C-alpha positions in Angstrom: 138.3 163.7 102.2 135.7 161.3 104.1 132.9 162.9 105.3 133.6 162.4 109.3 130.4 162.1 111.7 131.0 162.7 115.2 128.0 161.9 117.1 126.6 158.9 115.0 124.1 158.0 117.5 123.1 162.2 118.0 123.9 163.3 121.6 123.6 159.5 123.2 127.9 159.4 122.8 128.8 162.5 123.9 126.3 162.6 126.6 127.4 159.5 128.1 131.0 159.9 127.9 130.8 163.2 129.4 129.0 161.8 132.2 132.1 158.5 132.8 134.9 161.7 132.3 133.0 163.6 135.1 132.6 160.5 137.1 136.1 159.3 136.9 137.5 163.3 137.7 135.1 163.0 140.7 136.2 160.0 142.2 139.6 160.3 141.5 139.5 164.1 143.6 137.8 162.5 146.0 140.2 159.7 146.4 143.1 162.4 146.7 141.5 164.3 148.8 141.0 161.2 150.9 144.9 160.6 150.8 146.0 163.5 151.6 144.0 163.4 155.1 145.9 159.7 155.5 149.5 158.6 156.1 151.8 155.6 155.5 150.2 152.6 153.2 146.8 153.9 153.2 147.2 156.9 151.6 149.3 155.2 149.0 146.4 153.0 148.8 143.9 156.1 148.1 146.4 157.2 145.4 146.4 154.3 143.6 142.6 154.4 143.7 142.5 158.1 142.3 144.9 157.2 139.9 142.9 154.2 138.6 140.0 156.2 138.7 140.7 159.4 136.7 142.8 157.2 134.2 139.8 154.6 133.5 137.5 157.6 133.6 139.3 159.2 130.8 139.8 156.2 128.7 135.8 155.1 128.5 134.8 159.3 128.2 137.1 159.0 125.1 136.2 155.2 123.5 132.4 155.9 124.4 132.7 158.9 122.3 134.3 157.0 119.9 131.2 154.7 119.6 130.1 157.6 118.0 132.7 158.2 115.5 132.1 157.5 112.0 133.5 158.2 108.0 131.9 157.7 104.9 133.5 155.6 102.7 135.2 153.1 104.9 134.5 151.0 108.0 136.7 151.4 111.0 138.4 148.7 113.2 140.7 148.9 116.2 144.0 147.8 116.6 143.9 145.7 120.2 147.0 146.1 121.8 147.2 149.8 121.1 143.7 150.0 122.5 144.6 148.8 125.9 148.0 150.2 126.0 146.0 153.3 125.8 144.4 152.3 128.7 147.3 151.4 130.8 149.5 154.5 129.6 146.3 156.5 131.1 146.3 155.1 134.5 150.1 154.9 134.7 151.0 158.5 133.3 147.8 159.9 135.5 149.4 158.1 138.5 152.3 159.3 138.4 151.1 163.2 138.2 148.7 161.8 141.4 151.7 160.6 143.1 153.8 163.7 143.0 150.7 166.3 144.6 149.9 163.7 147.1 153.7 162.5 148.0 155.1 166.4 147.4 156.9 168.4 149.9 156.4 171.3 147.9 152.6 172.2 146.9 153.3 175.1 144.3 156.2 172.8 142.5 154.1 168.9 143.1 151.1 171.1 141.6 152.6 172.4 138.1 154.7 168.8 137.6 151.8 166.7 138.2 149.7 169.2 135.9 151.3 168.8 133.4 152.4 165.2 133.8 149.1 164.2 133.9 147.5 166.6 131.1 150.6 165.0 128.6 149.2 161.7 129.9 145.8 162.5 129.2 146.8 163.8 125.8 148.9 160.5 125.2 146.0 158.6 125.8 143.9 160.2 123.5 146.2 159.9 120.3 147.3 156.3 121.1 143.8 155.8 121.3 143.6 157.3 117.4 146.5 155.5 116.8 144.6 151.9 117.2 142.5 153.3 114.4 142.6 151.1 111.4 140.1 152.6 108.2 140.6 152.4 104.6 142.5 155.6 104.0 144.9 157.9 105.5 144.4 160.2 108.6 145.9 163.6 109.1 146.3 166.4 111.6 145.8 169.6 112.0 148.9 171.0 114.2 147.2 173.9 116.0 144.1 171.9 116.5 146.5 169.3 118.3 148.6 171.7 120.3 145.4 173.7 121.4 144.5 170.3 122.4 147.5 169.4 124.8 147.0 172.8 126.3 143.4 172.1 127.3 144.4 168.8 129.1 147.0 169.8 131.1 145.5 173.4 131.8 142.4 170.9 133.0 144.8 168.2 134.7 146.5 171.0 136.3 143.1 173.1 137.5 141.7 169.0 138.7 145.0 168.4 141.2 144.4 172.5 142.8 141.1 171.3 143.5 142.3 168.1 144.8 144.5 170.2 147.1 142.5 173.3 148.3 139.0 171.9 148.3 137.7 169.3 150.6 134.0 169.2 150.6 131.8 166.5 148.7 129.4 170.1 147.2 133.0 171.2 146.2 134.5 168.4 144.8 131.6 167.5 142.7 131.2 170.8 141.0 135.1 170.4 140.0 134.4 167.0 138.6 131.6 168.6 136.1 134.4 171.5 135.3 137.3 168.6 134.8 134.6 166.6 132.9 133.7 169.4 130.7 137.5 170.3 129.9 138.2 166.6 129.1 135.6 166.2 126.8 136.6 169.3 125.0 139.8 168.1 124.7 138.7 165.1 123.2 136.5 167.1 120.6 139.2 169.6 120.1 141.3 166.8 119.0 139.0 164.7 117.2 137.9 168.0 115.1 142.0 168.0 114.2 141.2 164.9 112.4 141.4 164.4 108.6 140.7 161.4 106.8 141.5 160.5 102.9 139.6 157.9 102.3 141.2 155.2 99.9 138.2 152.7 98.8 138.9 149.3 98.8 137.3 145.8 99.7 140.2 144.4 101.6 139.1 143.4 105.0 140.5 145.5 107.8 142.8 144.4 110.8 141.3 144.5 114.4 138.4 144.8 116.0 135.0 146.5 116.0 134.0 148.8 118.1 130.8 146.6 119.5 133.1 143.4 119.7 135.9 144.9 121.9 135.6 148.6 123.0 131.9 148.6 123.5 132.3 145.5 125.7 135.5 146.5 127.6 133.9 150.1 128.1 131.0 148.4 130.1 133.0 146.8 132.1 135.1 149.7 133.5 132.5 152.2 133.6 130.7 149.5 136.3 134.2 149.9 138.0 133.9 153.2 138.3 130.6 152.9 139.8 131.0 150.5 141.8 134.2 152.2 143.3 132.4 155.4 143.9 130.0 153.1 146.1 133.0 151.9 148.2 134.3 155.8 148.1 131.5 157.1 149.0 130.2 154.3 151.6 133.6 154.4 153.4 134.4 156.3 156.8 136.6 159.5 156.2 139.5 159.8 158.8 137.8 162.7 160.9 134.6 159.8 161.1 137.1 157.3 162.1 138.8 159.6 164.8 135.5 160.6 165.9 134.2 156.6 166.3 137.5 156.1 167.9 137.2 158.9 170.5 133.4 158.0 171.3 134.4 154.3 172.2 137.4 155.9 174.8 135.0 156.8 177.8 132.9 154.0 177.1 136.2 151.3 177.6 137.1 153.7 180.5 133.8 153.5 182.4 133.5 149.8 181.9 137.6 149.5 183.8 136.1 152.0 186.3 132.6 149.9 187.5 134.4 146.1 186.8 134.6 144.6 190.5 138.3 144.6 192.4 140.2 141.6 192.1 140.8 140.0 195.4 
């Protein structure tokens, strides 16, 4: 069995990956809260932003953490199509869960359905991303720890969606995002501790791209997307602020009408 190192760069990748998970969760929760207070096209757009934020945050968390993953006796490469597919799966399945909550008539049923769908999407992204690994040897999994990681993903997703339905203040959303980020990180490392690798030394070149060639640039790009979208959401007015602004304009328009000279 090869020796697995989950933090070849020390605490850098675990801390940075946790930060990415928190940012994605916080942005997704904030967008979901905005969606629940909106209607029509606006609600749909906020939910789409929430799905992309949560899915992107989870994917970025996983692969930033994987930058610190190493196995003694073999190099590691990543299958590019599978890696991209894992990102798409994360966004699409998380989107299904978020839309279930955003448009569900019965909140309890929508929460269960959305939490289950989103949690399974998180787990699917993780193990699909692991399937993209290319190394000299065979990868095996501890079924018990795999099951635990899936349960953590479902519970974390359900808790996050519950927070979106019941919490609206920015401070509460921030706290919920920290908890969600910790749960996602716990799911990731539980899944990673389930991994075992039987190394078969070989001089043959591995297919795929290295983490620095492909995963790192993509993670930086997605991380930038999260930061820019967070700034946009933070600066955009809420429904209450827009309503207050509209109300403030009405008396001005009324006074202007009353004071205008009569036509002859």
